[in-house]
C-alpha positions as CSV (number, residue, x, y, z in Angstrom):
1,M,185.6,230.8,178.5
2,K,182.5,232.4,180.0
3,R,179.5,230.3,180.8
4,I,176.6,229.9,183.2
5,H,177.4,227.6,186.1
6,P,175.6,224.2,185.5
7,G,174.1,224.3,189.0
8,V,172.5,227.7,188.3
9,L,171.1,226.5,185.0
10,L,169.6,223.3,186.4
11,D,168.1,225.1,189.4
12,A,166.6,227.6,187.1
13,Y,165.0,224.9,184.9
14,A,163.7,223.2,188.0
15,R,161.9,226.5,188.8
16,G,160.5,227.0,185.3
17,I,163.1,229.6,184.3
18,F,165.4,229.5,181.2
19,P,168.1,231.8,179.8
20,M,168.4,233.5,176.4
21,A,171.0,235.9,175.1
22,H,169.7,239.3,174.0
23,E,172.0,242.1,172.8
24,G,175.0,240.7,174.6
25,E,173.2,240.1,177.9
26,I,171.8,236.9,179.4
27,Q,168.2,237.3,180.3
28,W,166.0,234.9,182.2
29,F,162.4,234.0,181.2
30,S,159.4,232.3,182.7
31,P,156.5,233.0,180.2
32,E,153.0,233.8,181.4
33,M,151.8,230.9,179.1
34,R,154.0,227.8,178.8
35,G,154.1,225.6,175.7
36,L,153.9,221.9,176.1
37,I,153.8,218.9,173.7
38,P,151.7,216.0,175.0
39,L,153.4,212.7,175.5
40,D,150.1,210.7,175.5
41,E,147.6,210.0,172.8
42,R,147.0,213.7,172.2
43,F,150.4,213.9,170.4
44,H,149.5,214.3,166.8
45,I,151.6,213.5,163.7
46,P,150.3,215.4,160.6
47,Q,149.5,213.2,157.6
48,G,152.3,214.5,155.4
49,L,154.8,213.8,158.1
50,K,153.5,210.3,158.5
51,R,154.3,209.7,154.8
52,T,157.8,211.1,155.4
53,L,158.3,208.8,158.4
54,R,157.3,205.7,156.3
55,R,160.0,206.6,153.8
56,K,162.6,206.8,156.6
57,P,164.7,209.5,154.9
58,F,167.0,210.1,157.9
59,E,169.0,208.1,160.3
60,I,168.2,209.2,163.9
61,R,171.1,209.7,166.2
62,R,171.3,211.0,169.8
63,D,174.0,213.1,171.3
64,T,176.5,212.5,168.5
65,A,176.7,216.2,167.3
66,F,175.4,218.3,170.2
67,R,177.5,221.4,169.5
68,E,176.8,221.2,165.8
69,V,173.0,221.0,166.5
70,M,173.3,224.1,168.6
71,L,175.3,226.0,166.0
72,A,172.8,225.0,163.3
73,C,169.9,226.3,165.6
74,A,171.8,229.6,165.9
75,E,172.0,230.0,162.1
76,R,169.2,232.5,161.8
77,E,168.8,236.3,161.5
78,E,167.9,236.7,165.2
79,T,169.2,234.2,167.7
80,W,169.3,233.8,171.5
81,I,172.2,231.5,171.2
82,D,175.4,233.4,171.8
83,D,178.8,232.1,172.9
84,V,177.8,232.0,176.6
85,I,174.7,230.0,175.9
86,L,176.6,227.7,173.5
87,E,179.3,227.0,176.0
88,S,176.9,226.7,178.9
89,F,174.7,224.1,177.2
90,C,177.7,222.2,175.8
91,H,179.0,221.9,179.3
92,L,175.5,220.6,180.5
93,H,175.7,218.1,177.6
94,E,179.2,216.9,178.8
95,L,177.6,216.4,182.3
96,G,174.7,214.4,180.8
97,C,172.0,217.0,181.4
98,A,171.5,218.3,177.9
99,H,170.8,216.2,174.8
100,S,170.4,216.4,171.1
101,V,168.3,214.3,168.6
102,E,169.8,214.5,165.1
103,C,168.6,213.6,161.6
104,W,171.4,212.4,159.3
105,D,171.5,211.3,155.7
106,A,174.3,210.6,153.2
107,E,175.0,214.3,152.9
108,G,175.4,214.9,156.7
109,L,173.4,216.5,159.5
110,Q,170.1,217.7,158.1
111,G,168.1,218.6,161.2
112,G,167.6,218.2,164.9
113,L,166.8,219.6,168.2
114,Y,168.4,220.0,171.6
115,G,167.3,220.6,175.2
116,V,167.8,220.1,178.9
117,E,166.7,217.0,180.8
118,L,165.7,216.7,184.4
119,P,164.0,213.6,185.9
120,G,160.7,213.1,184.0
121,V,161.0,216.4,182.1
122,F,162.6,217.5,178.8
123,F,162.9,221.2,178.1
124,G,163.1,221.7,174.4
125,E,165.4,224.6,173.5
126,S,165.5,224.8,169.7
127,M,165.3,222.9,166.5
128,F,166.5,223.3,162.9
129,S,166.0,221.8,159.5
130,R,168.2,221.9,156.4
131,K,166.0,219.4,154.6
132,T,162.2,219.2,154.6
133,D,160.7,217.6,157.7
134,A,164.1,216.9,159.4
135,S,163.3,218.8,162.6
136,K,159.8,217.3,162.7
137,V,161.3,213.8,162.4
138,A,163.6,214.6,165.2
139,L,160.7,215.8,167.3
140,V,158.8,212.5,166.7
141,A,161.9,210.6,167.7
142,L,162.2,212.6,170.9
143,V,158.6,212.0,171.8
144,E,159.0,208.3,171.2
145,D,162.1,208.2,173.4
146,L,160.5,210.2,176.2
147,R,157.4,207.9,176.1
148,E,159.6,204.8,176.4
149,R,161.4,206.3,179.4
150,H,158.0,207.3,181.0
151,F,158.6,211.1,180.9
152,K,155.7,213.3,182.0
153,L,156.5,216.7,180.4
154,L,157.9,218.0,177.2
155,D,158.3,221.7,177.7
156,T,158.6,223.9,174.6
157,Q,158.8,227.2,176.5
158,W,156.4,229.1,174.1
159,M,153.7,227.7,171.9
160,T,154.1,228.3,168.2
161,P,151.8,227.5,165.3
162,H,154.5,225.0,164.2
163,L,154.3,223.1,167.5
164,S,150.5,223.3,167.8
165,Q,150.2,221.0,164.8
166,F,151.6,218.2,167.0
167,G,148.9,218.8,169.6
168,G,150.9,221.3,171.5
169,Y,149.1,223.6,173.9
170,A,149.8,226.3,176.4
171,V,149.0,226.5,180.1
172,P,149.3,229.4,182.5
173,R,152.6,229.8,184.3
174,E,151.1,228.7,187.7
175,V,149.6,225.6,186.3
176,Y,152.8,224.7,184.5
177,L,154.9,225.3,187.7
178,G,152.5,223.0,189.6
179,M,152.9,220.3,186.9
180,L,156.7,220.7,187.0
181,R,156.9,220.5,190.8
182,K,154.8,217.3,190.8
183,V,156.9,215.6,188.2
184,L,160.2,216.6,189.8
185,R,159.0,215.4,193.3
186,A,158.1,212.0,191.8
């Protein structure tokens, strides 16, 4: 089974670098502009999602279906999750360094997200939804968990319109790397 050594992965994340598979090759990225979700009062929950959250349509679970979350995230026309990425991150999960947040209902796993965790920082990798708002509910649950544990950064790699609705923003790479070093030193 081919995979990236966990030490290499964790060192890369600590340096602001992450892997993605592209055309059978593992490539490493550190975007010019880095996406972040605020963990303070700037985190915004859109009104429609607030209504969904009040209904509590999903049971939130953590780390009960990590591989399944990754496989669901890979179910798209273009994916950066190949077998090497899958096995590498599942191994990180076994070591306690990668985690999933899952939304379940009576019909099964409906949405979720996964990422890598270092002290004070969560690096969001991917999310998926099979039912309306499931990935968004997972994101809100993740933010609540990170706030409770006094995390300082929620890294989304790139900023997308989907993430900007939550107050997400982008900072230049050098600013991000300074923020990351400060959090990891603490």
